[in-house]
C-alpha positions in Angstrom: -114.6 -127.1 37.8 -115.0 -130.4 39.5 -112.5 -133.1 38.7 -114.2 -136.3 37.5 -113.0 -139.8 36.6 -115.0 -142.7 35.3 -114.0 -146.2 34.2 -115.4 -149.8 34.1 -112.8 -150.8 36.7 -113.1 -147.7 38.8 -112.4 -148.4 42.5 -113.5 -146.0 45.3 -110.6 -145.8 47.7 -112.5 -145.8 51.0 -109.4 -146.5 53.0 -107.8 -143.2 51.9 -111.0 -141.2 51.8 -111.7 -142.0 55.4 -108.3 -140.5 56.3 -109.0 -137.2 54.7 -110.7 -134.2 56.4 -114.1 -133.1 55.3 -114.1 -129.4 56.4 -112.5 -126.2 55.2 -109.5 -124.9 57.1 -107.5 -128.1 56.5 -104.8 -129.1 54.0 -104.1 -132.5 52.4 -100.6 -133.1 50.9 -100.3 -136.1 48.5 -96.6 -136.7 47.6 -95.8 -139.5 45.2 -94.4 -140.1 41.8 -96.5 -139.9 38.6 -99.3 -142.5 38.3 -100.0 -142.9 42.0 -103.6 -141.8 41.7 -103.3 -138.4 43.3 -105.8 -136.8 40.8 -108.1 -139.8 41.1 -108.2 -139.5 44.9 -108.9 -135.7 44.6 -111.8 -136.5 42.3 -113.2 -139.1 44.6 -113.0 -136.6 47.5 -114.8 -134.0 45.4 -117.5 -136.4 44.6 -118.0 -137.4 48.2 -118.0 -133.8 49.5 -120.3 -132.4 46.8 -118.7 -129.0 47.1 -117.5 -126.5 44.6 -114.2 -127.9 43.4 -111.5 -125.8 41.7 -108.5 -127.2 39.9 -105.0 -125.8 39.2 -101.7 -127.3 38.0 -98.3 -125.8 38.0 -97.7 -127.4 34.6 -100.3 -124.9 33.2 -98.7 -121.8 34.8 -99.0 -119.9 38.0 -101.6 -121.6 40.2 -102.7 -118.2 41.5 -103.7 -117.1 38.0 -105.6 -120.4 37.4 -107.5 -120.0 40.7 -108.4 -116.4 39.7 -109.8 -117.5 36.4 -111.7 -120.4 38.0 -113.3 -117.8 40.3 -114.2 -115.6 37.4 -111.5 -113.0 38.3 -108.6 -111.7 36.3 -105.1 -113.1 36.8 -103.9 -109.9 38.4 -106.4 -110.2 41.2 -104.5 -110.1 44.6 -104.5 -113.0 47.1 -106.8 -111.1 49.5 -109.6 -111.0 46.9 -109.1 -114.7 45.9 -109.2 -115.7 49.6 -112.4 -113.8 50.1 -114.0 -115.4 47.0 -112.9 -118.9 48.1 -114.5 -118.4 51.5 -117.8 -117.5 50.0 -118.9 -121.2 49.9 -117.4 -124.6 50.9 -114.7 -125.3 48.4 -112.2 -128.0 47.6 -109.1 -126.5 46.0 -106.9 -129.0 44.2 -103.3 -127.8 43.3 -101.4 -130.4 41.4 -97.9 -130.8 40.0 -96.5 -128.5 42.6 -92.7 -127.9 42.8 -92.4 -126.0 46.0 -91.4 -122.7 44.6 -95.0 -121.4 44.0 -96.0 -118.3 46.0 -98.8 -119.9 48.1 -98.1 -118.4 51.5 -101.3 -116.3 51.7 -103.4 -119.4 50.9 -101.6 -121.6 53.3 -101.8 -119.1 56.1 -105.6 -118.6 55.8 -106.9 -121.9 54.4 -110.2 -120.5 53.2 -110.9 -123.8 51.5 -110.1 -127.5 52.0 -106.7 -127.4 50.2 -105.3 -130.5 48.5 -101.7 -130.2 47.4 -100.2 -132.8 45.1 -96.5 -133.1 44.2 -93.9 -135.6 43.1 -91.2 -134.2 45.3 -91.0 -132.8 48.9 -92.5 -129.3 49.3 -90.7 -126.7 51.3 -93.5 -124.2 52.0 -92.7 -122.8 55.5 -96.3 -123.0 56.6 -96.6 -126.8 56.3 -94.7 -127.7 59.6 -96.9 -125.3 61.5 -100.1 -126.8 59.9 -98.9 -130.3 60.9 -98.2 -129.2 64.5 -101.7 -127.6 64.6 -103.3 -130.9 63.4 -104.5 -129.2 60.2 -102.4 -131.1 57.7 -102.9 -134.7 56.5 -99.9 -136.1 54.4 -100.1 -139.2 52.3 -97.1 -140.6 50.5 -96.4 -143.2 47.9 -96.7 -146.1 50.4 -100.2 -145.0 51.5 -101.3 -144.2 48.0 -100.1 -147.6 46.6 -102.8 -150.2 46.2 -103.0 -152.9 48.9 -103.3 -156.5 47.7 -107.0 -156.4 48.6 -107.6 -153.3 46.5 -105.6 -154.8 43.6 -107.7 -157.9 43.7 -110.9 -155.8 43.8 -109.6 -153.7 40.9 -109.2 -156.9 38.7 -112.7 -158.0 39.5 -111.7 -161.5 40.5 -109.4 -162.2 37.5 -106.5 -164.5 38.4 -103.8 -162.2 36.9 -104.1 -159.6 39.6 -101.4 -161.1 41.8 -98.7 -161.1 39.1 -99.6 -157.5 38.1 -99.5 -156.4 41.7 -96.0 -158.0 42.2 -94.7 -156.3 39.0 -96.0 -152.8 39.9 -95.6 -152.9 43.7 -99.1 -151.5 43.9 -98.3 -148.5 41.6 -101.9 -147.4 40.8 -101.7 -146.2 37.2 -99.9 -149.2 35.5 -101.9 -151.5 37.8 -105.2 -149.8 36.6 -104.1 -150.0 32.9 -103.2 -153.6 33.3 -106.6 -154.3 34.7 -108.2 -152.3 31.9 -106.2 -153.8 29.0 -105.7 -157.3 30.5 -102.0 -157.0 29.6 -98.9 -157.1 31.8 -98.0 -153.7 33.3 -95.0 -152.8 31.2 -95.1 -149.9 28.7 -95.1 -151.8 25.4 -97.7 -154.2 26.7 -99.9 -151.5 28.1 -99.8 -149.5 24.9 -100.7 -152.7 23.0 -103.5 -153.3 25.4 -104.8 -149.7 25.1 -104.8 -150.0 21.3 -106.9 -153.2 21.5 -109.2 -151.8 24.2 -110.0 -148.5 22.5 -111.7 -147.7 19.2 -109.2 -146.6 16.5 -110.4 -142.9 16.7 -110.1 -142.9 20.5 -106.5 -144.3 20.3 -105.5 -141.7 17.7 -107.1 -139.0 19.9 -105.0 -140.2 22.8 -101.9 -139.9 20.6 -102.9 -136.3 19.7 -103.4 -135.4 23.3 -100.0 -136.7 24.2 -98.6 -133.5 22.7 -101.2 -131.1 24.0 -101.2 -129.3 27.3 -105.0 -129.6 27.3 -107.8 -129.8 24.8 -110.7 -127.3 25.3 -114.1 -128.9 25.7 -115.4 -127.1 22.6 -112.8 -128.9 20.5 -113.6 -132.3 21.9 -114.9 -135.1 19.7 -116.7 -138.4 20.4 -113.3 -140.0 20.6 -112.3 -137.5 23.4 -115.3 -138.4 25.5 -114.6 -142.1 25.0 -111.1 -141.6 26.5 -112.7 -139.6 29.4 -115.4 -142.2 30.1 -112.7 -144.9 30.3 -110.7 -142.9 32.9 -107.8 -142.0 30.6 -108.3 -138.2 30.7 -108.8 -135.8 33.5 -110.9 -132.7 33.2 -109.6 -129.3 34.3 -110.9 -125.8 33.9 -108.9 -125.4 30.7 -110.2 -128.7 29.2 -109.2 -132.4 29.0 -105.7 -133.6 29.8 -104.0 -136.9 29.2 -102.0 -138.2 32.2 -98.3 -137.2 32.1 -97.2 -140.9 32.3 -99.3 -141.8 29.3 -98.0 -138.8 27.4 -94.4 -139.9 28.1 -95.2 -143.5 27.0 -96.7 -142.4 23.7 -94.0 -139.9 22.9 -91.2 -142.4 23.7 -92.7 -145.5 22.1 -95.0 -144.2 19.4 -93.3 -141.0 18.2 -93.9 -141.7 14.5 -97.6 -142.4 15.0 -97.9 -139.3 17.2 -96.4 -137.1 14.4 -98.7 -138.7 11.8 -101.8 -137.9 14.0 -100.7 -134.4 14.5 -100.3 -133.8 10.8 -103.8 -135.0 10.1 -105.6 -133.4 13.1 -103.8 -130.1 13.5 -106.3 -128.1 11.5 -109.0 -128.6 14.1 -106.9 -127.0 16.8 -106.7 -123.3 17.6 -103.4 -121.6 16.3 -101.9 -121.7 19.8 -102.6 -125.4 20.4 -101.6 -126.3 16.8 -98.3 -124.6 17.2 -97.8 -126.3 20.6 -98.6 -129.8 19.1 -96.1 -129.3 16.3 -93.5 -128.2 18.8 -94.0 -131.1 21.2 -94.2 -133.7 18.4 -90.9 -132.6 17.1 -92.3 -131.3 13.8 -90.2 -128.2 14.0 -89.9 -127.5 10.3 -93.7 -127.8 10.0 -94.1 -125.4 12.9 -91.8 -122.9 11.1 -93.9 -123.4 8.0 -97.1 -122.7 10.0 -95.6 -119.5 11.5 -94.7 -118.4 8.0 -98.3 -118.1 7.0 -99.2 -114.5 6.2 -102.1 -114.2 8.7 -102.7 -113.2 12.3 -102.0 -116.1 14.7 -103.1 -115.8 18.3 -100.1 -117.6 20.0 -99.1 -116.6 23.5 -96.1 -114.3 23.6 -94.3 -116.4 26.2 -94.5 -119.5 23.9 -93.0 -117.7 21.0 -90.2 -116.5 23.3 -89.7 -120.1 24.6 -89.2 -121.3 21.0 -86.6 -118.6 20.3 -83.8 -121.0 19.4 -86.0 -122.5 16.7 -87.7 -119.3 15.4 -84.3 -117.6 15.0 -83.5 -120.2 12.3 -86.9 -119.8 10.6 -88.1 -117.7 7.8 -88.9 -114.0 7.8 -92.4 -114.2 9.2 -91.3 -116.6 12.0 -88.5 -114.2 13.0 -91.0 -111.3 12.6 -93.3 -112.9 15.2 -90.4 -113.6 17.5 -89.1 -110.1 17.3 -92.4 -108.6 18.2 -92.9 -111.1 21.0 -89.5 -110.2 22.5 -90.3 -106.5 22.4 -93.7 -107.1 24.0 -91.9 -108.9 26.8 -89.6 -105.9 27.3 -86.6 -107.6 25.7 -84.6 -105.1 23.6 -83.0 -107.9 21.6 -86.2 -107.9 19.5 -84.8 -104.8 17.8 -81.8 -106.7 16.6 -84.0 -109.4 15.2 -86.4 -107.0 13.4 -83.7 -104.7 11.9 -82.7 -107.0 9.1 -86.3 -107.8 8.3 -87.0 -104.1 7.7 -84.9 -104.6 4.5 -86.8 -107.8 3.4 -87.6 -108.2 -0.3 -91.2 -108.9 0.6 -92.7 -105.4 1.2 -95.3 -106.8 3.6 -92.7 -108.3 5.8 -90.6 -105.2 5.6 -93.4 -102.8 6.4 -94.6 -105.0 9.4 -91.1 -105.0 10.8 -90.8 -101.2 10.4 -94.1 -100.7 12.1 -93.0 -102.8 15.1 -89.7 -101.0 15.2 -91.3 -97.5 15.0 -93.9 -98.4 17.7 -91.5 -99.9 20.2 -88.9 -97.2 19.7 -91.5 -94.8 20.9 -92.1 -96.9 24.0 -90.8 -95.2 27.2 -90.3 -98.6 28.9 -87.8 -99.6 26.1 -85.8 -96.3 26.2 -87.8 -94.0 24.0 -85.8 -93.0 20.9 -88.1 -90.8 18.7 -85.4 -89.9 16.2 -84.8 -93.5 15.4 -88.5 -94.1 15.3 -88.9 -91.3 12.7 -86.3 -93.1 10.5 -88.4 -96.3 10.5 -91.5 -94.2 9.7 -89.9 -92.6 6.7 -88.8 -95.9 5.3 -92.2 -97.4 5.9 -94.0 -94.6 4.1 -92.1 -95.4 1.0 -93.6 -99.0 1.0 -97.2 -98.1 1.6 -98.2 -98.3 -2.1 -96.6 -101.8 -2.4 -98.8 -103.6 0.2 -102.5 -104.3 0.6 -104.5 -101.4 2.2 -105.1 -103.3 5.4 -101.4 -103.8 6.1 -100.7 -100.1 5.2 -103.4 -99.0 7.7 -102.0 -101.1 10.5 -98.6 -99.6 9.9 -99.9 -96.0 10.1 -101.8 -96.8 13.3 -98.6 -98.1 14.9 -96.5 -95.2 13.6 -99.0 -92.6 15.0 -97.6 -93.4 18.5 -94.3 -91.6 17.5 -96.1 -88.2 17.2 -98.3 -88.8 20.2 -95.2 -89.5 22.4 -93.4 -86.6 20.7 -96.1 -84.1 21.6 -97.3 -83.6 18.1 -101.0 -84.7 18.4 -102.0 -83.1 15.1 -99.6 -85.2 13.1 -100.7 -88.3 15.1 -104.3 -87.4 14.2 -103.3 -87.2 10.5 -101.8 -90.6 10.5 -104.7 -92.2 12.2 -107.2 -90.6 9.8 -105.2 -92.0 6.9 -105.1 -95.5 8.6 -108.9 -95.5 8.8 -109.1 -94.5 5.1 -107.0 -97.5 4.2 -108.5 -100.1 6.5 -111.5 -101.9 4.9 -114.9 -101.3 6.6 -115.1 -104.9 8.0 -111.5 -105.2 9.2 -111.1 -106.0 12.9 -108.0 -103.8 12.8 -110.1 -100.7 12.6 -110.9 -100.8 16.3 -107.5 -99.6 17.4 -107.2 -96.5 15.2 -110.9 -95.7 15.8 -110.3 -95.6 19.5 -106.9 -94.0 19.3 -108.3 -91.2 17.0 -111.3 -90.6 19.2 -109.1 -90.3 22.4 -106.7 -88.0 20.5 -109.5 -85.8 19.2 -111.0 -85.5 22.6 -107.7 -84.4 24.0 -107.1 -82.0 21.1 -110.6 -80.5 20.8 -112.6 -81.7 23.8 -115.4 -83.0 21.6 -117.4 -85.2 23.9 -120.0 -86.2 21.2 -117.5 -87.7 18.8 -115.9 -89.6 21.7 -119.3 -91.0 22.6 -120.1 -91.9 19.0 -116.8 -93.8 18.7 -117.3 -95.8 21.9 -120.8 -96.7 20.9 -119.5 -97.9 17.6 -116.7 -100.0 18.9 -118.3 -101.5 22.1 -120.4 -104.1 20.2 -117.1 -105.5 18.7 -115.4 -105.9 22.1 -115.9 -109.6 22.4 -113.7 -112.6 22.5 -110.1 -111.6 23.0 -111.2 -108.0 23.2 -113.8 -108.7 26.0 -111.4 -107.3 28.6 -111.8 -103.8 27.1 -115.6 -103.9 27.2 -116.3 -103.0 30.9 -113.8 -100.1 30.8 -115.3 -98.7 27.6 -118.8 -98.9 29.1 -117.6 -97.1 32.2 -116.0 -94.4 30.1 -119.3 -94.0 28.1 -121.2 -93.7 31.3 -118.9 -91.0 32.6 -119.2 -89.0 29.4 -123.0 -89.2 29.4 -122.8 -88.1 33.0 -120.8 -85.0 32.0 -123.5 -84.2 29.4 -126.1 -84.4 32.1 -127.9 -87.4 30.7 -128.1 -89.3 33.9 -130.4 -92.1 32.8 -128.1 -93.1 30.0 -125.1 -92.8 32.2 -126.6 -95.1 34.8 -127.6 -97.6 32.2 -124.0 -97.8 30.9 -122.5 -98.0 34.5 -125.0 -100.8 35.2 -123.9 -102.7 32.2 -120.2 -102.2 33.0 -120.8 -103.4 36.6 -122.1 -106.7 35.3 -119.9 -107.3 32.3 -117.0 -109.7 32.8 -113.5 -109.0 31.5 -112.2 -106.2 33.7 -113.3 -106.4 37.4 -111.5 -103.1 38.3 -113.5 -101.2 35.7 -116.7 -102.9 36.8 -115.9 -102.0 40.4 -115.4 -98.3 39.5 -118.7 -98.4 37.6 -120.4 -99.7 40.8 -118.9 -96.8 42.7 -120.4 -94.3 40.3 -123.8 -96.0 40.7 -123.5 -95.9 44.5 -122.6 -92.2 44.4 -125.4 -91.3 42.0 -127.9 -93.2 44.1 -126.6 -91.6 47.3 -125.7 -94.8 49.0 -122.8 -94.4 51.4 -123.2 -97.9 52.8 -122.7 -99.4 49.3 -119.8 -97.1 48.7 -118.1 -98.2 51.9 -118.4 -101.8 50.9 -117.0 -101.0 47.5 -114.0 -99.2 49.0 -113.3 -102.2 51.1 -113.4 -104.4 48.0 -111.0 -102.0 46.3 -108.7 -102.5 49.2 -108.8 -106.3 48.6 -107.8 -105.5 45.0 -104.9 -103.5 46.4 -105.9 -100.7 44.1 -104.9 -97.3 45.5 -106.6 -95.5 42.7 -110.0 -97.1 43.3 -109.7 -96.7 47.1 -109.0 -93.0 46.5 -111.9 -92.7 44.0 -114.4 -94.3 46.4 -113.3 -92.3 49.4 -113.6 -89.1 47.4 -117.1 -90.1 46.5 -117.9 -90.7 50.2 -116.4 -87.4 51.2 -118.6 -85.5 48.7 -121.7 -87.6 49.5 -121.4 -87.1 53.3 -119.9 -83.6 53.1 -117.0 -84.9 55.2 -113.4 -84.1 54.2 -112.0 -86.6 56.7 -112.6 -89.4 54.2 -109.8 -88.1 52.0 -107.4 -87.0 54.8 -103.9 -88.3 54.1 -104.8 -89.6 50.6 -102.9 -88.6 47.5 -104.5 -88.5 44.2 -106.4 -86.2 41.9 -110.0 -86.9 43.1 -109.1 -86.9 46.7 -107.4 -83.5 46.2 -110.5 -82.1 44.4 -112.9 -83.4 47.1 -110.7 -81.9 49.9 -110.4 -78.5 48.2 -114.2 -78.3 47.6 -115.2 -79.4 51.0 -112.7 -77.2 52.8 -113.2 -74.3 50.4 -109.4 -74.2 50.1 -107.8 -73.5 46.7 -104.4 -74.4 48.1 -105.7 -78.0 48.6 -106.3 -78.4 44.8 -104.2 -81.1 43.1 -101.7 -80.0 40.4 -103.2 -79.0 37.1 -103.9 -82.1 35.2 -102.9 -82.8 31.5 -106.0 -85.0 30.9 -108.8 -82.8 29.4 -111.6 -84.6 31.3 -109.8 -84.0 34.6 -109.2 -80.4 33.7 -113.0 -79.9 33.4 -113.4 -81.1 37.0 -110.4 -79.1 38.2 -111.7 -75.7 36.8 -115.2 -76.5 38.1 -114.0 -77.0 41.7 -111.7 -74.0 41.5 -114.6 -71.8 40.2 -117.0 -73.1 42.9 -114.5 -72.3 45.6 -113.0 -69.0 44.3 -115.8 -67.7 42.0 -113.1 -66.4 39.6 -114.5 -65.6 36.1 -111.3 -66.8 34.4 -111.9 -70.4 35.8 -115.4 -70.4 34.4 -114.1 -69.2 31.0 -111.4 -71.8 31.0 -114.0 -74.5 31.7 -116.2 -73.2 28.9 -113.4 -73.3 26.4 -112.4 -76.9 27.2 -115.2 -78.5 25.1 -117.6 -77.5 22.3 -120.3 -78.9 24.5 -119.5 -76.6 27.4 -123.1 -75.4 27.7 -124.4 -79.0 28.0 -121.9 -80.1 30.6 -122.4 -77.2 33.1 -125.3 -78.8 35.0 -123.1 -81.8 35.8 -120.3 -79.6 37.1 -121.9 -76.5 38.6 -125.2 -75.8 40.5 -127.5 -73.3 38.8 -127.1 -70.9 41.7 -123.4 -70.9 41.2 -123.6 -69.3 37.8 -123.0 -65.5 37.6 -126.2 -63.5 37.5 -125.0 -61.6 34.5 -124.7 -64.8 32.4 -128.3 -66.1 32.1 -127.5 -67.8 28.8 -125.5 -70.4 30.7 -128.7 -71.7 32.3 -130.1 -72.9 29.0 -128.7 -76.5 29.5 -130.2 -76.8 33.0 -133.5 -78.7 33.6 -136.5 -76.5 33.0 -138.1 -77.1 36.4 -134.8 -76.2 38.1 -134.7 -72.9 36.3 -138.3 -72.1 37.0 -138.0 -72.8 40.7 -134.8 -70.6 40.8 -136.8 -67.5 40.1 -133.9 -66.3 37.9 -136.2 -64.3 35.5 -133.5 -63.5 32.9 -132.8 -67.2 32.6 -136.5 -68.1 32.6 -137.1 -65.8 29.7 -134.5 -67.6 27.7 -136.2 -70.8 28.5 -139.7 -69.5 27.7 -140.2 -71.5 24.5 -139.5 -74.7 26.4 -142.2 -74.1 29.0 -145.0 -76.6 28.2 -148.6 -75.5 27.8 -150.8 -75.4 30.8 -153.1 -78.5 30.9 -156.6 -78.0 32.3 -159.2 -80.7 32.8 -162.8 -79.6 33.3 -164.9 -82.5 32.1 -166.0 -84.4 35.1 -163.3 -82.9 37.3 -161.4 -79.7 37.7 -157.6 -80.0 37.7 -154.7 -77.8 36.4 -151.3 -79.3 35.6 -148.3 -76.9 35.2 -144.6 -77.6 34.6 -144.0 -77.7 38.3 -146.9 -80.1 39.0 -150.5 -79.8 39.9 -151.8 -76.3 40.7 -154.4 -76.0 43.4 -157.2 -73.5 42.5 -160.2 -72.8 44.6 -162.9 -70.1 44.9 -162.6 -67.0 42.8 -159.3 -68.0 41.1 -161.0 -71.2 39.8 -164.0 -69.1 38.6 -161.7 -66.6 36.7 -159.9 -69.4 35.0 -163.2 -71.2 34.1 -164.6 -68.1 32.4 -161.4 -67.4 30.5 -161.5 -71.0 29.3 -165.0 -70.5 28.0 -163.6 -67.7 25.8 -165.0 -64.7 27.7 -163.2 -61.4 27.4 -161.9 -59.6 30.5 -164.9 -57.2 30.5 -167.3 -60.1 30.2 -165.5 -62.0 33.1 -165.7 -58.8 35.3 -169.4 -58.4 34.6 -170.2 -62.0 35.2 -168.4 -62.1 38.6 -169.4 -58.6 39.9 -172.7 -57.7 38.1 -173.7 -55.2 40.8 -170.5 -53.1 40.6 -169.8 -50.3 38.1 -167.5 -51.2 35.3 -164.3 -49.7 36.7 -164.7 -51.3 40.1 -165.4 -54.7 38.5 -162.3 -54.4 36.3 -160.2 -53.4 39.3 -161.4 -56.4 41.2 -160.6 -58.6 38.2 -157.1 -57.2 38.0 -156.5 -58.2 41.6 -157.8 -61.7 41.1 -155.9 -62.0 37.8 -152.7 -61.2 39.7 -153.5 -63.8 42.3 -154.3 -66.4 39.6 -151.0 -65.5 37.8 -149.0 -66.2 41.0 -150.6 -69.6 41.2 -150.1 -70.5 37.5 -146.7 -68.7 37.0 -144.9 -68.7 40.3 -141.6 -68.1 38.5 -142.7 -64.5 37.9 -142.5 -64.3 34.1 -145.8 -63.9 32.2 -146.5 -67.2 30.5 -150.2 -68.2 30.4 -152.0 -65.0 31.3 -151.8 -62.1 28.9 -153.8 -59.0 28.5 -155.9 -60.7 25.8 -156.6 -63.6 28.1 -155.2 -67.2 28.2 -152.4 -68.3 25.9 -150.6 -71.6 25.6 -153.3 -73.4 27.5 -154.7 -76.8 26.4 -157.8 -78.4 27.9 -160.0 -81.4 27.5 -162.8 -78.9 26.8 -160.9 -77.6 23.8 -160.4 -81.2 22.6 -164.2 -81.8 23.0 -165.0 -78.7 21.0 -162.7 -79.9 18.2 -164.2 -83.4 18.2 -167.7 -82.0 18.0 -166.8 -79.8 15.1 -165.3 -82.7 13.3 -168.2 -85.0 14.1 -165.8 -87.6 15.7 -168.3 -89.6 17.8 -165.8 -92.1 19.3 -163.6 -89.2 20.5 -166.6 -87.3 21.9 -167.7 -90.4 23.7 -164.3 -90.8 25.2 -164.0 -87.2 26.3 -167.4 -86.1 27.6 -168.0 -86.4 31.3 -170.3 -84.4 33.5 -170.4 -82.0 35.2 -168.6 -79.5 33.2 -166.3 -77.5 35.5 -167.4 -79.0 38.8 -167.3 -76.6 41.8 -168.0 -73.5 39.7 -171.5 -72.1 39.9 -172.1 -69.2 37.4 -174.9 -68.3 35.1 -172.7 -68.1 32.0 -171.4 -71.6 32.8 -174.9 -73.1 33.2 -175.7 -71.9 29.6 -172.6 -73.6 28.3 -173.3 -76.8 30.2 -176.7 -77.0 28.5 -175.1 -76.1 25.1 -172.4 -78.8 25.3 -174.9 -81.5 26.5 -177.2 -80.7 23.6 -174.4 -80.8 21.0 -173.1 -84.1 22.4 -176.6 -85.6 22.6 -177.3 -84.5 19.0 -174.1 -86.2 17.7 -174.6 -89.5 19.7 -178.3 -89.8 18.7 -177.2 -90.0 15.1 -174.9 -93.0 15.6 -176.0 -96.5 14.7 -174.1 -98.4 17.4 -175.9 -99.2 20.7 -173.2 -98.1 23.0 -173.5 -94.4 22.0 -177.2 -94.4 23.0 -176.5 -96.3 26.2 -174.1 -93.5 27.2 -176.9 -91.0 26.6 -179.2 -93.0 28.9 -176.4 -93.0 31.5 -176.4 -89.2 31.4 -180.2 -89.0 31.4 -182.1 -92.2 32.3 -185.4 -90.5 31.3 -184.2 -89.6 27.7 -187.2 -91.0 25.8 -185.8 -90.2 22.4 -182.5 -92.0 23.1 -184.4 -95.0 24.5 -186.7 -95.2 21.4 -183.6 -95.1 19.1 -181.8 -97.7 21.1 -184.9 -100.0 21.1 -185.2 -99.6 17.3 -181.5 -100.6 16.9 -181.9 -103.8 19.0 -185.1 -104.8 17.1 -183.4 -104.2 13.7 -180.6 -106.6 14.9 -183.2 -109.2 16.0 -182.4 -108.7 19.7 -186.1 -108.6 20.8 -185.5 -109.9 24.3 -182.9 -107.2 24.9 -185.2 -104.5 23.6 -188.1 -105.8 25.8 -185.8 -105.8 28.9 -184.6 -102.2 28.3 -188.2 -101.0 27.9 -189.4 -102.7 31.1 -186.4 -101.2 33.0 -187.2 -97.7 31.7 -190.9 -98.0 32.6 -190.0 -99.0 36.2 -187.7 -96.0 36.4 -190.4 -93.7 35.2 -192.9 -95.0 37.8 -190.3 -94.4 40.6 -189.7 -90.9 39.4 -193.5 -90.2 39.3 -193.9 -91.6 42.8 -191.0 -89.5 44.1 -192.5 -86.3 42.6 -195.9 -87.0 44.0 -194.5 -87.5 47.5 -192.5 -84.3 47.2 -194.7 -81.9 45.2 -192.7 -78.9 46.3 
């Protein structure tokens, strides 16, 4: 976010700006005490360059984490990825309040941006001397940053008190600026008095509040906040607005009581984390403890609770409860000592919460898993369940389920999670954890893909806010499960959403790999593997290279790689069972393991093992095995495969099991002759078209034979028909299983002729008008057909003549321009509607056409 300052006495420091580089690949180091305008100068440089400007401060934590967030990346993103992102466009990167111990070497070695370093003390980064030798470092100290007399005079806009203020400050920019702004001498009491007089009362109180805040998010800002910003007293960082450290110090030292009073009145507008921070910094420690005693969830960073340890240890039960959990979350076993006494608290809610934390973290391998001790906490907690609200009881059971999961008793873990969901109210946000845990557990226990999919679809809409980081991974998992079920479109849709959902770039990157693999794009996959390398993610590099190996049928992509998917790809491509990775414990991976083992070794036991891993075994086979890899004696396994694939295979036993799924043959014969089967359009010409046409007209086999071979005896004609029926069958049913042609004639055939027949029977004139086109069965010339053509035209004409709308009669004249009866009826309709001119025009046109026809017949009497 660009740094921005604004004030009535704002002075652009041309002298300093002209000394700074205006290109990436350079560094600027501003070293001076607080209040020397380092941030202001950075802001002026940003305004002059007009580039993307990113801001980080060591006072707000690790600069690398802040840079990552500013770039839309997670804090764990490696330097290589940050450097690549910084180099995408010209960037000014401002790093303030540096101490010299920050790990900035990758940034200083590459300088992908114009880097501005600001510090109060000397910096000992080993790269700085080298940059200075190369002429790529500009250093400005306090003497250069101090105002010159000419700048001070310009700052005071001609007022006579500039010289005295300059002498008192020695050109120190901040007090000099404040003196110019307040028109008071540049000492702390006078400056504070001047600020009070120069600001509205709400803005002054807002400044006092911000003196105890690390930052104020923009969404929490008020009109008073923006007044301070507009007058140059706040700086704007990616986290929000900040008061200058010198002003914070002045307010806390000289106006401590007023600061506390403002915090007491304004604290409720702050988020829990900022509210707690304000109470701490204002010295309202007892009020902080009272706030932490409130029986509700408070989103306060774990590291802050740990930092307040000395205070929280003296607090009440809930304050110590929060501290104990924070210590255990941080890997500090002393949290157990803090929570043990609370497990005996008189308040059953406090006791049960403590027991839940103790049970959960005793089952944590990183803290020295002690399941026997965890079981003791569980037993004590179960005795308290009836003494607390259902939501608290449900949360305890969700935590305790981990004991059985870690102890290899999934059935017991399942029971606790089910009970937790029974207790947790329907609208409780705490339902998400047991829902997801239970779904994962059941999939591992029973292999039920459908219940896992239902759960993910249920919880994904709730993965927002603090849970947003879980959303991309859940969408990726959902895509993977749909892919297993063979529902590729849905899988791609979920991968696409995961790829563009913020919160977890690694999950999004894996989703992109799936998409590139499914779309057979090795170029995209290679780019994604390179990106995984920047992330320093061995798993994703291995995943992407395995995809590339399979896509390009080249095992060299996974040579030397360790990992489950690399091993699978290598074993499959080399047809080597010895190359298979060790048998996995994860059920989804076991599905893939048995599939590859079966494809390579064709052992029946591997296929049976695969089929027993999930109740949806039949549905997942198409995603794991090709149809031609199924054993010929197991046609029932082909039922989940796409119909067209089965029909093309010619596997007749499997086709018979699919018979009910084969769609009707669709034949169009009105205006054109086309046949559409399940494998696409069927080309029919000559005798085959004639046989189909006569069968469509409803003729029996004997009638068809006589119509086509009237000069032959009955037996010869029937023999000829049998030959052509077989040829027609091969065209209509290339899969070799009788489907549309039976002894009695056509079955499961639909046609526009049949639809026309039905519309005529029902007297549906609009439908008849829509369907009827001539000629009937073009390209077929048979006596029986000519009779039917005349018959259908007569029936259509009779129905349309009875209609009272002109467009029906106009259609009849299109079919036969000389239809005098249709013309007479149409003229009558126009006259009844008062459309005399239209009727006259139609009559004249018809007469002209008649004369032309007569002339033509006279010239050609034969």
